[in-house]
C-alpha positions as CSV (number, residue, x, y, z in Angstrom):
1,X,0.0,0.0,0.0
2,X,1.3,3.4,-1.0
3,X,0.5,6.1,1.6
4,X,1.1,9.8,1.2
5,X,1.4,12.1,4.3
6,X,-0.4,15.4,3.6
7,X,0.5,18.3,5.8
8,X,-2.1,21.1,5.6
9,X,-0.1,24.3,5.8
10,X,-1.9,26.8,3.6
11,X,-3.6,29.0,6.2
12,X,-2.8,32.7,7.0
13,X,-2.4,32.1,10.7
14,X,-4.2,35.4,11.5
15,X,-4.3,34.8,15.2
16,X,-0.7,33.9,15.3
17,X,0.4,36.8,13.2
18,X,1.6,34.8,10.2
19,X,1.8,31.3,8.8
20,X,1.8,28.6,11.5
21,X,4.0,26.5,9.2
22,X,6.9,28.9,10.2
23,X,6.4,28.9,13.9
24,X,9.5,27.8,15.8
25,X,9.6,24.6,17.8
26,X,13.1,23.9,19.2
27,X,15.5,24.5,16.3
28,X,12.9,23.7,13.6
29,X,9.6,25.1,12.3
30,X,6.3,23.4,12.7
31,X,6.4,22.3,9.1
32,X,9.9,20.9,9.2
33,X,9.3,19.0,12.4
34,X,6.1,17.4,11.0
35,X,7.8,16.6,7.7
36,X,10.5,14.7,9.5
37,X,7.9,12.9,11.7
38,X,6.0,11.8,8.5
39,X,9.1,10.4,6.9
40,X,8.5,7.0,8.3
41,X,8.2,3.3,7.2
42,X,5.0,2.9,5.4
43,X,4.8,6.5,4.2
44,X,6.0,6.8,0.6
45,X,5.6,10.6,0.0
46,X,5.2,13.7,2.2
47,X,3.2,16.5,0.6
48,X,3.0,20.0,2.2
49,X,0.0,21.9,0.9
50,X,0.9,25.6,1.1
51,X,-1.1,28.7,0.1
52,X,-0.8,32.0,2.1
53,X,2.7,33.4,1.5
54,X,3.5,30.1,-0.3
55,X,6.8,31.2,-1.6
56,X,8.0,32.4,1.8
57,X,6.8,29.2,3.5
58,X,8.6,27.0,1.0
59,X,11.8,29.2,1.3
60,X,11.9,29.6,5.1
61,X,10.3,26.4,6.5
62,X,13.5,24.3,6.4
63,X,11.6,21.3,5.2
64,X,13.6,18.2,4.1
65,X,14.4,18.2,0.4
66,X,12.2,15.1,-0.1
67,X,9.0,17.1,0.8
68,X,6.8,17.8,-2.2
69,X,5.2,21.2,-2.1
70,X,1.7,21.6,-3.5
71,X,0.3,25.2,-3.8
72,X,-3.4,25.6,-3.1
73,X,-4.5,28.7,-4.9
74,X,-8.0,28.4,-3.3
75,X,-6.7,28.4,0.3
76,X,-8.9,31.4,1.3
77,X,-11.9,29.1,0.7
78,X,-11.0,26.9,3.7
79,X,-9.0,23.8,4.7
80,X,-11.1,21.4,2.6
81,X,-9.7,23.0,-0.5
82,X,-6.2,22.1,0.8
83,X,-7.4,18.5,1.4
84,X,-8.5,18.4,-2.2
85,X,-5.2,19.8,-3.4
86,X,-3.4,17.1,-1.4
87,X,-5.6,14.4,-2.8
88,X,-4.8,15.6,-6.4
89,X,-1.1,15.2,-5.8
90,X,-1.5,11.9,-3.9
91,X,-3.7,10.5,-6.7
92,X,-1.2,11.6,-9.4
93,X,1.5,9.8,-7.5
94,X,-0.5,6.6,-7.3
95,X,-1.1,6.6,-3.6
96,X,-3.6,4.2,-2.1
97,X,-4.3,6.3,1.1
98,X,-3.4,9.7,2.6
99,X,-2.7,10.9,6.1
100,X,-4.2,14.3,6.6
101,X,-2.5,16.4,9.2
102,X,-2.9,20.2,10.0
103,X,0.4,22.0,10.5
104,X,-0.9,23.5,13.8
105,X,-0.7,20.1,15.5
106,X,3.1,19.6,15.6
107,X,3.3,17.6,18.8
108,X,1.9,14.3,17.5
109,X,4.2,11.4,18.4
110,X,5.6,9.0,15.7
111,X,3.9,6.1,17.4
112,X,0.5,7.6,16.8
113,X,1.4,8.1,13.1
114,X,2.6,4.5,12.9
115,X,-0.7,3.2,14.4
116,X,-2.8,5.1,11.8
117,X,-0.5,3.7,9.0
118,X,-0.9,0.2,10.5
119,X,-4.7,0.4,10.6
120,X,-4.8,1.5,6.9
121,X,-2.5,-1.4,6.1
122,X,-4.9,-3.7,7.9
123,X,-7.7,-2.6,5.6
124,X,-9.3,0.4,7.4
125,X,-11.2,2.7,5.1
126,X,-10.6,5.6,7.6
127,X,-8.2,5.4,10.6
128,X,-8.3,8.1,13.3
129,X,-6.3,8.4,16.5
130,X,-8.3,9.1,19.6
131,X,-7.3,10.4,23.0
132,X,-9.7,10.6,26.0
133,X,-12.6,9.8,23.8
134,X,-11.9,12.6,21.3
135,X,-10.6,12.3,17.8
136,X,-7.1,13.7,16.9
137,X,-4.7,13.8,13.9
138,X,-3.6,12.6,11.5
139,X,-6.7,11.1,9.9
140,X,-6.0,8.3,7.5
141,X,-8.2,8.0,4.4
142,X,-8.0,5.1,2.0
143,X,-8.8,5.7,-1.7
144,X,-12.3,4.4,-1.1
145,X,-13.1,7.5,1.0
146,X,-11.6,10.0,-1.4
147,X,-14.9,10.6,-3.3
148,X,-16.6,11.4,-0.1
149,X,-13.9,13.9,0.9
150,X,-14.2,15.5,-2.5
151,X,-18.0,15.8,-2.0
152,X,-17.9,17.1,1.6
153,X,-19.4,20.5,2.4
154,X,-16.7,23.1,2.8
155,X,-17.9,24.2,6.2
156,X,-17.7,20.7,7.6
157,X,-14.8,19.2,5.7
158,X,-13.4,15.8,6.6
159,X,-15.5,15.7,9.8
160,X,-18.6,15.3,7.5
161,X,-17.1,12.1,6.1
162,X,-16.6,10.6,9.5
163,X,-20.2,11.6,10.6
164,X,-21.7,10.2,7.4
165,X,-19.8,6.9,7.4
166,X,-19.1,5.8,11.0
167,X,-18.9,2.2,9.7
168,X,-15.7,3.2,7.9
169,X,-13.9,4.5,10.9
170,X,-11.2,2.6,12.9
171,X,-10.0,4.2,16.0
172,X,-6.4,3.8,17.2
173,X,-4.8,5.0,20.4
174,X,-3.5,8.5,20.1
175,X,-1.0,10.5,22.2
176,X,-1.8,13.8,23.8
177,X,-0.1,15.7,21.0
178,X,-2.5,14.3,18.4
179,X,-5.2,16.6,19.9
180,X,-3.0,19.6,20.8
181,X,-3.9,22.3,18.4
182,X,-2.0,25.6,18.5
183,X,-4.3,28.4,17.2
184,X,-3.3,31.4,19.4
185,X,-0.3,32.8,21.2
186,X,-1.7,31.5,24.4
187,X,-1.9,28.0,23.0
188,X,1.7,28.3,21.9
189,X,2.9,29.5,25.3
190,X,1.0,26.8,27.1
191,X,2.1,23.9,24.9
192,X,5.6,25.0,23.7
193,X,6.8,27.9,25.9
194,X,7.6,31.6,25.4
195,X,8.2,32.6,21.8
196,X,11.7,33.7,21.0
């Protein structure tokens, strides 16, 4: 099974004052850290979907050279358009499944990613990590689920697919980081520390 990791990094990061892909975490950016985490056995390709300030993000993120950048010209229309852009690239590369992961969840642990990959390899249509009874990231979607992603309403996105097809969903154990979204400076300080 060929799996593509798709890092969704096209947003403007208005509340953070700029693209969250470029936020520092240790000596890396969010995008670079996630790209390294997704370069794992079972993942054949890592795609970073960029949009807002795309050229700057590609230039400054410090992502590994193996990362494929896909520019979403429709990023202002919401995250679902970035999912569609990632699916286009994954499909062109012959992928059988994708892992969808927002760049503002950089604390996910490699073991969680591996469990999602394992569930897809075992035949799951959709595989989602859960922690304390709540879904996290990355969400794994086999090719069978892609038409539903492409047809999802923009305001609901991938959640609409999970709601419409609960029989597709396999839950795997997730770490605390799979649910730790960083949307505001307060989130950053609480989860990572003071910004330098």
